[in-house]
C-alpha positions in Angstrom: 0.0 0.0 0.0 0.9 3.7 -0.4 0.2 6.4 2.2 -1.1 9.6 0.5 0.4 12.3 2.7 -1.6 15.4 1.7 -0.8 18.7 3.5 2.0 18.6 6.0 1.5 20.5 9.3 -1.3 22.7 8.0 -4.0 23.5 10.7 -7.6 23.3 9.5 -6.6 21.7 6.2 -10.0 19.9 6.1 -11.6 23.2 5.3 -9.7 23.3 2.0 -11.1 19.8 1.1 -14.6 21.0 2.0 -14.0 23.9 -0.5 -13.0 21.3 -3.1 -16.2 19.4 -2.5 -18.2 22.6 -3.3 -16.1 23.1 -6.4 -17.0 19.5 -7.4 -20.7 20.1 -6.8 -20.7 23.2 -9.1 -18.6 21.2 -11.7 -21.1 18.4 -11.8 -24.1 20.7 -11.9 -22.6 23.1 -14.5 -21.4 20.4 -16.9 -24.5 18.3 -16.6 -26.5 21.5 -17.4 -24.4 22.2 -20.5 -24.8 18.6 -21.7 -28.5 18.7 -21.2 -28.9 21.9 -23.1 -26.8 20.6 -26.0 -28.9 17.3 -26.0 -32.3 19.1 -25.9 -31.6 22.1 -28.2 -31.8 21.2 -31.9 -29.9 24.3 -32.9 -26.8 22.9 -31.0 -26.8 19.6 -32.8 -23.7 20.5 -34.8 -20.1 19.2 -35.1 -18.8 22.1 -32.9 -21.1 21.2 -30.0 -20.2 17.5 -30.3 -16.8 18.7 -29.1 -18.3 21.1 -26.5 -20.4 18.1 -25.2 -17.3 16.0 -25.0 -15.4 18.7 -23.2 -18.2 18.9 -20.5 -18.2 15.1 -20.2 -14.4 15.0 -19.8 -14.5 17.8 -17.3 -17.1 16.0 -15.2 -15.3 12.7 -15.4 -11.9 14.2 -14.6 -13.2 15.9 -11.5 -15.1 12.7 -10.5 -11.9 10.6 -10.8 -10.0 13.0 -8.5 -12.2 14.8 -5.9 -14.4 12.1 -4.4 -11.4 9.9 -3.8 -9.5 12.9 -2.3 -12.4 13.7 0.1 -12.6 10.0 1.1 -8.9 10.0 1.9 -8.6 13.3 3.8 -12.0 14.0 5.3 -12.6 10.4 6.4 -8.9 9.5 6.9 -8.6 6.6 4.5 -5.1 7.7 3.3 -3.8 4.2 2.7 -4.4 2.9 -0.8 -3.4 -0.4 -2.5 -0.9 -0.4 -5.3 -3.6 -1.5 -7.9 -6.1 1.1 -6.8 -3.4 3.8 -6.9 -2.5 3.0 -10.5 -6.1 2.9 -11.5 -6.8 6.3 -9.9 -3.7 7.7 -11.6 -4.8 6.4 -15.1 -8.3 8.0 -14.9 -7.1 11.3 -13.5 -4.5 11.7 -16.2 -6.6 10.3 -19.0 -9.5 12.7 -18.5 -7.2 15.7 -18.0 -5.5 14.8 -21.3 -8.9 14.5 -23.1 -9.6 18.1 -21.9 -6.4 19.2 -23.6 -7.1 17.4 -26.8 -10.7 18.6 -27.0 -9.5 22.2 -26.7 -7.2 21.4 -29.7 -10.2 20.0 -31.7 -12.2 23.1 -31.0 -9.3 25.2 -32.2 -9.3 23.1 -35.4 -13.1 23.8 -35.7 -12.5 27.6 -35.4 -9.6 27.5 -37.9 -11.7 25.8 -40.6 -14.8 28.0 -39.9 -12.8 31.3 -40.3 -10.1 30.4 -42.8 -12.2 28.1 -45.0 -15.8 29.2 -44.4 -17.2 27.8 -47.7 -15.8 24.3 -47.0 -16.6 24.3 -43.3 -19.8 22.2 -43.5 -18.2 19.6 -45.8 -15.0 19.3 -43.6 -16.4 19.6 -40.1 -19.3 17.2 -39.9 -20.7 15.4 -36.9 -19.3 12.2 -38.2 -15.8 13.7 -38.6 -15.9 15.2 -35.1 -17.0 11.9 -33.5 -14.1 10.2 -35.4 -11.7 12.7 -33.9 -13.0 12.1 -30.4 -12.7 8.3 -30.9 -9.1 8.7 -32.0 -8.4 10.9 -29.0 -9.8 8.2 -26.6 -7.8 5.4 -28.2 -4.5 7.5 -28.2 -4.9 8.8 -24.7 -6.0 5.4 -23.3 -3.1 3.6 -24.9 -0.5 6.2 -23.8 -1.6 6.3 -20.2 -2.0 2.5 -20.0 1.7 2.3 -21.0 2.7 5.2 -18.6 0.9 3.6 -15.6 1.9 0.0 -16.6 5.6 0.9 -16.5 5.3 1.7 -12.8 4.7 -2.0 -12.2 8.4 -2.8 -13.0 9.6 -0.6 -10.1 10.5 -1.9 -6.7 9.5 0.0 -3.5 11.8 -1.1 -0.8 11.9 2.1 1.2 9.3 4.7 2.1 5.8 4.4 0.5 4.6 7.8 1.6 3.4 9.8 -1.4 4.0 13.5 -1.0 0.9 14.6 -3.0 -2.8 14.6 -2.6 -3.5 11.8 -5.1 -1.6 9.0 -6.8 0.7 11.3 -8.9 3.2 9.9 -11.3 6.4 11.8 -10.3 6.1 11.4 -6.5 5.5 7.6 -7.0 8.4 6.8 -9.3 10.7 8.8 -7.1 10.0 6.4 -4.3 11.4 3.4 -6.2 14.8 1.9 -5.4 15.6 0.6 -8.8 16.2 2.3 -12.2 13.3 4.7 -13.0 14.9 6.4 -16.1 12.2 5.0 -18.4 9.5 6.5 -16.1 11.2 9.9 -16.1 11.3 9.8 -19.9 7.6 8.9 -20.1 6.8 11.8 -17.7 8.7 14.2 -19.9 7.0 12.8 -23.0 3.6 13.2 -21.3 4.3 16.9 -20.7 5.8 17.6 -24.1 3.5 15.5 -26.3 0.2 16.0 -24.5 0.4 19.5 -23.0 3.0 21.5 -25.0 2.3 20.2 -28.5 -1.5 20.8 -28.4 -0.8 24.3 -27.1 1.7 25.0 -29.9 -0.9 23.8 -32.5 -3.6 26.0 -30.9 -1.3 29.0 -31.1 -0.4 28.3 -34.7 -4.1 27.9 -35.6 -4.9 31.3 -34.0 -2.0 32.9 -35.7 -3.6 31.7 -39.0 -7.0 33.0 -37.9 -5.4 36.3 -37.0 -3.9 36.7 -40.5 -7.4 36.0 -42.0 -9.1 38.5 -39.6 -6.5 41.1 -40.4 -7.5 40.9 -44.1 -11.2 41.5 -43.4 -12.1 45.0 -44.5 -15.3 45.6 -42.5 -14.9 46.0 -38.8 -18.4 44.5 -38.1 -17.5 41.2 -39.9 -14.1 41.1 -38.1 -15.7 41.6 -34.7 -18.4 39.0 -35.4 -15.7 36.5 -36.4 -13.6 37.3 -33.3 -16.6 36.8 -31.0 -16.9 33.2 -32.1 -13.3 32.6 -30.7 -13.6 34.4 -27.4 -15.0 31.6 -25.3 -12.5 29.1 -26.7 -9.6 31.4 -26.0 -10.7 31.9 -22.4 -10.9 28.1 -22.0 -7.4 27.7 -23.4 -6.0 30.3 -21.1 -7.7 28.9 -18.0 -6.5 25.4 -18.8 -2.9 25.8 -20.1 -1.5 28.9 -18.2 -1.8 27.2 -14.7 -0.5 23.9 -16.0 2.6 25.5 -17.7 3.2 27.8 -14.7 3.2 24.8 -12.3 5.6 22.8 -14.4 8.0 25.8 -15.0 7.9 26.7 -11.3 8.7 23.0 -10.3 11.6 22.9 -12.8 13.1 26.2 -11.8 12.5 26.4 -8.0 12.1 24.2 -5.0 8.3 24.1 -4.4 7.2 22.9 -0.9 4.7 20.0 -0.7 1.9 22.2 0.6 2.3 24.9 -2.1 2.5 22.2 -4.7 -0.7 20.5 -3.5 -2.6 23.8 -3.6 -1.2 24.7 -7.1 -1.9 21.3 -8.7 -5.3 20.8 -7.1 -6.6 24.2 -8.2 -5.1 23.6 -11.7 -7.0 20.3 -12.0 -10.3 21.3 -10.4 -11.0 25.0 -11.3 -11.0 24.8 -15.2 -13.7 22.0 -15.2 -15.9 24.2 -12.9 -15.4 27.4 -15.0 -15.7 25.9 -18.5 -19.6 25.6 -18.4 -20.0 29.0 -16.9 -17.8 30.6 -19.6 -19.6 28.8 -22.4 -23.0 29.8 -21.0 -22.2 33.5 -20.6 -19.9 34.0 -23.6 -21.7 32.0 -26.3 -24.9 33.5 -27.8 -26.1 30.2 -29.3 -26.1 28.6 -25.9 -27.7 31.5 -24.2 -30.5 31.6 -26.8 -31.0 27.8 -26.4 -31.4 28.2 -22.6 -34.0 30.9 -23.2 -35.8 28.7 -25.7 
């Protein structure tokens, strides 16, 4: 078994976990609401909203993989977890977080085609094509994290089994091993580069292309209208990627204490899923009109 340590010498830490339980409740309600609106409103039965529905589903599943287990461990003091349960929990937390990243990339692709190739949009971005993209994302992400998690089974843990995190995190666990973990270190770096940095770079390139097209639009009204369709997506991208990158850069450049790391990572993983449905409701006219209808 592993012992998930959580906060170290922090008085009244349980109040923070109660706060996370409220975040989880808002996340479930908000994302369920968005999924219901998309399902019920015929005007939202488009390829773009297949991706938005998938983002809401991934947000809700990601929070469900993380927060209920966290509450059980620290509010009810069940901090010991078996090796198998730990790896299972790690797989689902990382898998759904990665699906959020890849879904934001698919929405950037949708905006790129809509603005740069408007006449071909409905022939390229179909519901069938978007469902196929989502299926490929699930297969790729599931395979990658099955390998990432599976490689931990080759490690031996002959010393401490105290995990200095708030869940079964990859880096704190492989650092506890007493045999060669270089393959796990490489997979961790691949995970960050391939699944966080690469999608962000592709999103930036897509918006650079969109910016070039918008710059060529003569009429300000048309330019503003096109920009409005990207606002909500850009906010989601900023909310998801900026904290993730900041945490990883801070961890690489400075020595972050366990308590600060727990707060940073937990907020990074729980706040975007809560905020995404709120942003889509307030910033997307189609969704607002569908709610009114």
